[in-house]
PASEBA-1860 file (N, C-alpha, C; in nm, 3 decimals):
! residues 131
1> MEVRHQQQ> 0.078/-0.123/0.016/0.032/0.021/0.027/0.094/0.147/-0.001 ~ 0.237/0.118/0.079/0.303/0.217/0.073/0.303/0.231/-0.031 ~ 0.399/0.154/-0.121/0.458/0.162/-0.268/0.401/0.218/-0.334 ~ 0.236/0.208/-0.351/0.129/0.289/-0.433/0.146/0.412/-0.444 ~ 0.107/0.475/-0.263/0.090/0.603/-0.242/0.281/0.660/-0.294 ~ 0.389/0.591/-0.288/0.475/0.650/-0.304/0.495/0.672/-0.515 ~ 0.458/0.569/-0.577/0.417/0.593/-0.697/0.360/0.676/-0.751 ~ 0.179/0.699/-0.654/0.164/0.816/-0.727/0.195/0.938/-0.647
9> GQGIGLVQ> 0.239/0.920/-0.559/0.363/1.062/-0.510/0.429/1.169/-0.625 ~ 0.536/1.037/-0.675/0.620/1.115/-0.805/0.578/1.068/-0.909 ~ 0.442/1.034/-0.964/0.399/1.101/-1.091/0.334/1.227/-1.051 ~ 0.316/1.247/-0.976/0.304/1.402/-0.912/0.322/1.470/-0.943 ~ 0.486/1.461/-0.898/0.586/1.528/-0.921/0.645/1.553/-1.044 ~ 0.660/1.437/-1.122/0.684/1.429/-1.243/0.634/1.555/-1.297 ~ 0.425/1.537/-1.315/0.378/1.618/-1.365/0.382/1.759/-1.336 ~ 0.436/1.813/-1.203/0.436/1.935/-1.172/0.561/1.967/-1.204
17> GRHQQQAS> 0.643/1.886/-1.195/0.809/1.901/-1.310/0.795/1.944/-1.388 ~ 0.725/1.917/-1.497/0.693/1.930/-1.644/0.622/2.116/-1.659 ~ 0.511/2.089/-1.534/0.477/2.263/-1.570/0.539/2.350/-1.485 ~ 0.658/2.370/-1.443/0.730/2.393/-1.408/0.828/2.471/-1.469 ~ 0.880/2.395/-1.582/0.936/2.423/-1.693/0.880/2.520/-1.770 ~ 1.064/2.628/-1.841/0.982/2.685/-1.877/1.110/2.665/-2.015 ~ 1.011/2.787/-2.165/1.055/2.764/-2.324/1.174/2.834/-2.305 ~ 1.254/2.811/-2.332/1.382/2.923/-2.383/1.345/2.974/-2.508
25> GTVVVVAS> 1.391/3.106/-2.542/1.371/3.209/-2.637/1.377/3.205/-2.731 ~ 1.477/3.091/-2.762/1.462/3.044/-2.895/1.416/2.946/-2.937 ~ 1.350/2.870/-2.858/1.239/2.758/-2.905/1.129/2.855/-2.939 ~ 1.086/2.964/-2.841/0.993/3.020/-2.869/0.977/3.086/-2.998 ~ 1.100/3.131/-3.035/1.074/3.240/-3.179/1.131/3.117/-3.278 ~ 1.131/2.977/-3.309/1.123/2.909/-3.424/0.994/2.880/-3.407 ~ 0.955/2.828/-3.272/0.778/2.854/-3.270/0.682/2.967/-3.377 ~ 0.712/3.054/-3.329/0.637/3.234/-3.410/0.658/3.197/-3.558
33> VTGLAIGG> 0.825/3.157/-3.576/0.827/3.146/-3.711/0.817/3.083/-3.808 ~ 0.768/2.944/-3.701/0.713/2.825/-3.786/0.588/2.846/-3.830 ~ 0.529/2.898/-3.727/0.371/2.936/-3.743/0.297/3.060/-3.840 ~ 0.396/3.156/-3.852/0.377/3.255/-3.907/0.410/3.217/-4.046 ~ 0.519/3.115/-4.108/0.547/3.043/-4.289/0.433/3.006/-4.308 ~ 0.364/2.873/-4.183/0.245/2.822/-4.212/0.126/2.905/-4.216 ~ 0.080/2.987/-4.143/-0.020/3.069/-4.139/-0.009/3.152/-4.235 ~ 0.069/3.199/-4.248/0.046/3.290/-4.390/0.068/3.237/-4.573
41> SLLGLMGF> 0.137/3.117/-4.562/0.083/3.023/-4.677/-0.055/3.007/-4.717 ~ -0.107/2.946/-4.590/-0.259/2.884/-4.615/-0.348/3.067/-4.595 ~ -0.317/3.163/-4.542/-0.401/3.294/-4.572/-0.356/3.284/-4.680 ~ -0.250/3.306/-4.771/-0.230/3.311/-4.925/-0.285/3.280/-5.019 ~ -0.340/3.122/-4.964/-0.383/3.062/-5.069/-0.522/3.044/-5.064 ~ -0.623/3.073/-4.978/-0.705/3.099/-4.894/-0.774/3.216/-5.026 ~ -0.682/3.359/-5.025/-0.736/3.497/-5.074/-0.677/3.432/-5.235 ~ -0.583/3.328/-5.286/-0.613/3.345/-5.433/-0.726/3.252/-5.461
49> SFLASLTL> -0.755/3.106/-5.367/-0.899/3.126/-5.424/-0.987/3.166/-5.385 ~ -1.010/3.266/-5.327/-1.147/3.330/-5.328/-1.137/3.413/-5.419 ~ -1.006/3.466/-5.459/-0.993/3.557/-5.567/-1.051/3.483/-5.737 ~ -0.998/3.365/-5.707/-1.024/3.286/-5.858/-1.171/3.266/-5.862 ~ -1.215/3.230/-5.721/-1.380/3.149/-5.748/-1.502/3.322/-5.762 ~ -1.411/3.393/-5.745/-1.484/3.547/-5.748/-1.471/3.551/-5.886 ~ -1.351/3.574/-5.919/-1.305/3.612/-6.093/-1.416/3.506/-6.176 ~ -1.438/3.374/-6.146/-1.485/3.276/-6.202/-1.644/3.283/-6.230
57> LLFSSPLL> -1.695/3.346/-6.132/-1.891/3.412/-6.112/-1.882/3.516/-6.166 ~ -1.773/3.627/-6.172/-1.796/3.707/-6.242/-1.826/3.735/-6.383 ~ -1.702/3.584/-6.448/-1.742/3.586/-6.621/-1.820/3.518/-6.640 ~ -1.892/3.387/-6.534/-1.973/3.277/-6.613/-2.131/3.378/-6.552 ~ -2.134/3.457/-6.480/-2.290/3.490/-6.487/-2.330/3.552/-6.633 ~ -2.308/3.634/-6.712/-2.348/3.631/-6.793/-2.364/3.543/-6.902 ~ -2.314/3.423/-6.880/-2.345/3.283/-6.973/-2.466/3.239/-6.874 ~ -2.473/3.263/-6.770/-2.573/3.161/-6.716/-2.714/3.228/-6.741
65> LIFSPLLL> -2.716/3.356/-6.725/-2.802/3.446/-6.792/-2.840/3.443/-6.861 ~ -2.790/3.414/-7.014/-2.835/3.437/-7.119/-2.863/3.266/-7.148 ~ -2.786/3.163/-7.081/-2.830/3.066/-7.107/-2.969/2.956/-7.046 ~ -3.009/3.089/-6.950/-3.088/3.023/-6.791/-3.209/2.963/-6.902 ~ -3.307/2.979/-6.973/-3.385/2.914/-7.065/-3.385/2.747/-7.111 ~ -3.233/2.719/-7.128/-3.205/2.605/-7.165/-3.161/2.542/-7.066 ~ -3.107/2.630/-6.970/-3.078/2.539/-6.859/-3.179/2.490/-6.737 ~ -3.287/2.561/-6.795/-3.402/2.571/-6.656/-3.486/2.434/-6.775
73> FAAFVFVG> -3.476/2.418/-6.872/-3.549/2.341/-6.950/-3.470/2.149/-6.896 ~ -3.351/2.229/-6.918/-3.268/2.088/-6.912/-3.278/2.044/-6.779 ~ -3.285/2.087/-6.668/-3.284/2.050/-6.532/-3.414/1.988/-6.504 ~ -3.559/2.032/-6.593/-3.700/1.958/-6.581/-3.675/1.825/-6.634 ~ -3.591/1.810/-6.728/-3.607/1.677/-6.812/-3.494/1.592/-6.707 ~ -3.420/1.631/-6.631/-3.336/1.551/-6.590/-3.418/1.498/-6.450 ~ -3.476/1.598/-6.415/-3.602/1.574/-6.218/-3.650/1.483/-6.297 ~ -3.690/1.469/-6.456/-3.842/1.420/-6.473/-3.742/1.260/-6.500
81> SLVGFAAA> -3.628/1.304/-6.545/-3.568/1.113/-6.606/-3.589/1.094/-6.414 ~ -3.544/1.129/-6.365/-3.495/1.097/-6.191/-3.589/1.018/-6.107 ~ -3.707/1.115/-6.133/-3.889/1.035/-6.087/-3.905/0.948/-6.177 ~ -3.885/0.922/-6.333/-3.936/0.776/-6.396/-3.850/0.680/-6.333 ~ -3.691/0.704/-6.327/-3.648/0.582/-6.244/-3.685/0.561/-6.111 ~ -3.698/0.643/-6.060/-3.745/0.595/-5.909/-3.875/0.536/-5.914 ~ -3.958/0.581/-5.974/-4.101/0.471/-6.024/-4.033/0.358/-6.054 ~ -3.940/0.360/-6.138/-3.938/0.204/-6.269/-3.906/0.141/-6.117
89> ATMALTGM> -3.793/0.185/-6.039/-3.723/0.095/-5.901/-3.853/0.059/-5.813 ~ -3.948/0.177/-5.781/-4.007/0.061/-5.677/-4.124/-0.002/-5.807 ~ -4.134/-0.001/-5.859/-4.246/-0.080/-5.918/-4.154/-0.230/-5.932 ~ -4.061/-0.217/-5.975/-3.978/-0.340/-5.970/-3.947/-0.401/-5.800 ~ -3.921/-0.335/-5.712/-3.945/-0.404/-5.608/-4.031/-0.430/-5.559 ~ -4.154/-0.371/-5.589/-4.332/-0.458/-5.571/-4.309/-0.575/-5.634 ~ -4.299/-0.509/-5.762/-4.278/-0.690/-5.839/-4.215/-0.818/-5.762 ~ -4.092/-0.765/-5.737/-4.038/-0.929/-5.684/-4.099/-0.911/-5.518
97> SALGWIYQ> -4.128/-0.841/-5.437/-4.234/-0.849/-5.361/-4.352/-0.978/-5.375 ~ -4.369/-0.951/-5.459/-4.489/-1.032/-5.443/-4.495/-1.123/-5.539 ~ -4.369/-1.168/-5.650/-4.390/-1.258/-5.708/-4.287/-1.392/-5.616 ~ -4.207/-1.295/-5.486/-4.187/-1.372/-5.380/-4.276/-1.436/-5.290 ~ -4.378/-1.342/-5.256/-4.487/-1.392/-5.169/-4.563/-1.508/-5.288 ~ -4.574/-1.494/-5.366/-4.644/-1.575/-5.457/-4.569/-1.734/-5.445 ~ -4.432/-1.742/-5.455/-4.373/-1.813/-5.499/-4.334/-1.897/-5.319 ~ -4.342/-1.839/-5.201/-4.405/-1.886/-5.057/-4.492/-1.948/-5.040
105> EVGGQRLL> -4.635/-1.905/-5.131/-4.803/-1.918/-5.101/-4.761/-2.040/-5.130 ~ -4.694/-2.065/-5.315/-4.710/-2.225/-5.382/-4.682/-2.317/-5.346 ~ -4.520/-2.269/-5.271/-4.452/-2.354/-5.224/-4.489/-2.432/-5.104 ~ -4.598/-2.363/-5.053/-4.619/-2.456/-4.892/-4.585/-2.344/-4.768 ~ -4.487/-2.301/-4.767/-4.459/-2.227/-4.681/-4.541/-2.098/-4.667 ~ -4.620/-2.100/-4.506/-4.693/-1.998/-4.493/-4.641/-1.859/-4.408 ~ -4.687/-1.726/-4.426/-4.619/-1.625/-4.425/-4.667/-1.611/-4.311 ~ -4.619/-1.493/-4.240/-4.687/-1.464/-4.103/-4.774/-1.387/-4.127
113> GSAGVDTA> -4.882/-1.483/-4.016/-5.026/-1.377/-4.000/-5.136/-1.527/-4.017 ~ -5.064/-1.617/-4.147/-5.187/-1.692/-4.181/-5.145/-1.819/-4.069 ~ -5.096/-1.854/-3.989/-5.053/-1.954/-3.937/-5.115/-2.092/-3.928 ~ -5.087/-2.097/-4.067/-5.135/-2.283/-4.152/-5.244/-2.256/-4.179 ~ -5.345/-2.178/-4.181/-5.475/-2.187/-4.179/-5.474/-2.111/-4.353 ~ -5.563/-2.205/-4.438/-5.563/-2.105/-4.557/-5.648/-1.980/-4.541 ~ -5.621/-1.915/-4.650/-5.742/-1.802/-4.637/-5.852/-1.849/-4.689 ~ -5.914/-1.916/-4.761/-6.021/-1.970/-4.844/-6.081/-1.953/-4.691
121> SRVKEQGR> -6.008/-2.071/-4.608/-6.154/-2.112/-4.473/-6.174/-2.011/-4.374 ~ -6.040/-1.883/-4.422/-6.064/-1.835/-4.310/-6.190/-1.729/-4.304 ~ -6.195/-1.651/-4.466/-6.328/-1.620/-4.538/-6.463/-1.661/-4.519 ~ -6.446/-1.781/-4.497/-6.550/-1.894/-4.467/-6.588/-1.853/-4.371 ~ -6.473/-1.893/-4.267/-6.530/-1.857/-4.108/-6.584/-1.712/-4.069 ~ -6.533/-1.625/-4.166/-6.557/-1.475/-4.141/-6.735/-1.454/-4.153 ~ -6.739/-1.528/-4.313/-6.858/-1.527/-4.332/-6.984/-1.585/-4.270 ~ -6.957/-1.678/-4.211/-7.001/-1.749/-4.125/-7.077/-1.655/-3.944
129> LTI> -6.951/-1.651/-3.913/-6.980/-1.554/-3.788/-7.099/-1.417/-3.852 ~ -7.078/-1.400/-3.945/-7.126/-1.237/-3.976/-7.293/-1.249/-4.001 ~ -7.296/-1.411/-4.061/-7.476/-1.404/-4.088/-7.507/-1.447/-3.936
END
């Protein structure tokens, strides 16, 4: 137990010793120069990217204005084709699930909810109860 307290005490002393160290002047200068070099280059690249995108927007705006009627109808055609493909995929999924259900019914495997009773006998029984 005492060994444990001594080890914990040594660990605390090491952590406190690290916090008490101060950086020398050369380390601070090197870190500052490195930070300025990296930050300055990133700031310059950001400015270049912003100016390039602004220039492209300035030159492409008249073209977008001139071709906007064509682009509008092209967008309508594109959205219409996407809707058509989505409808086709939905119908294909519905058809495949219906074929799977029929295959299971014909094969003798009953689906959930039927509990081994034929549909016709269930309908007959419900008809007798309502009369």
